[in-house]
N, C-alpha and C positions, 0 to 999 in steps of 0.2 A: 504494499499498499504505499503511495507517496504522500507527502504531506505539504500542504501550502503554508507556508510561513511569509508574514508580513509585518514589518515593523513602521508603522505610520503613528504619528503624533496625536492621532484623535481615534475616535471610537472605543470598541472594547478590545482590550488586550489581555490575554490570558497570562498572568503573573505566576501562578502556581495551578496545580490539578483543580482546585475549588476556590481559587482567589483570581478577580477579574478587574482590571483597572477600565474605567468609563472616563471618558474625555470627550467634550464638547464644545466647539466654539459659538457663544451666544452672547455678544456683545450687548444686546438691548435687553437681555433678562437682568433682573436685581437677583433671582435666585432660581436655582434649578435643582431637581432631583431625578433619580433613576427609581423605577418599578420594576422590580425583578419578579417576574412569575406573579404570584398572588399576595406577594408581601405587601407591607405598606412602602411609602415613597421613602428612600434613602437620600437625604439632603447631599448634595454636591458643594464641594469648595469652591469659592470664586479665585481665581488666579489671575496674576497680570494678563492684559490684553483681550478680556473678555472670554478666557477659557474657564470652565468648569469641570471639574474633576473629583473622582472618589474610587477607592478601591472596596470591593463588596465580596463576600462570601458567596460565589457561585462559580460553575466551571463551564466548560465548552457545552453549547447547545442550549443553555439555559434561555428563556423568553424574557425580554427587558424592553422598556421603552424609557425615553425622557419625559419629565413632566415640566412644563414651562410655569412661571410664578404665576400664571392665570390658571392654572390646574389643568389645561390641556395637555393630553398625552400625545406624543409624537414619536415616529419611529427613527432609529438612528439612521442618517443618511450614508454612514459608512458602513451599515452592517453588510454582513456576507449573505444573509437570506432575510426576508420579509414575510412575516405571518399576518394573515387577515382574520380578524375576530368580528362576529356579528354584533356583538353587545359592547365591545371594548375598542379602544383605538388600537390600530396596527401595532405590532409589537415587531421586535428585530430578535434574530437570534445570535448569541455572543459564539 
């Protein structure tokens, strides 16, 4: 089996088997969070230049979405896969 590895400064990056860093550029947002699976929103830390990031306990294949300060959930534009749910906002897969 071949593996695809990318090292980009944004999106979901697997740090360890069950730990992923989420990073998104959203300069117009005052705050951001990430919603992983059915868990509550995990607040992201605002960084210089409009970047937000957080490391969370989840592994490859976890569904997640970013949540804007308005409460709107949005998929990750850098995700490897997108999932569409009827009752929730679209989610991405790490």
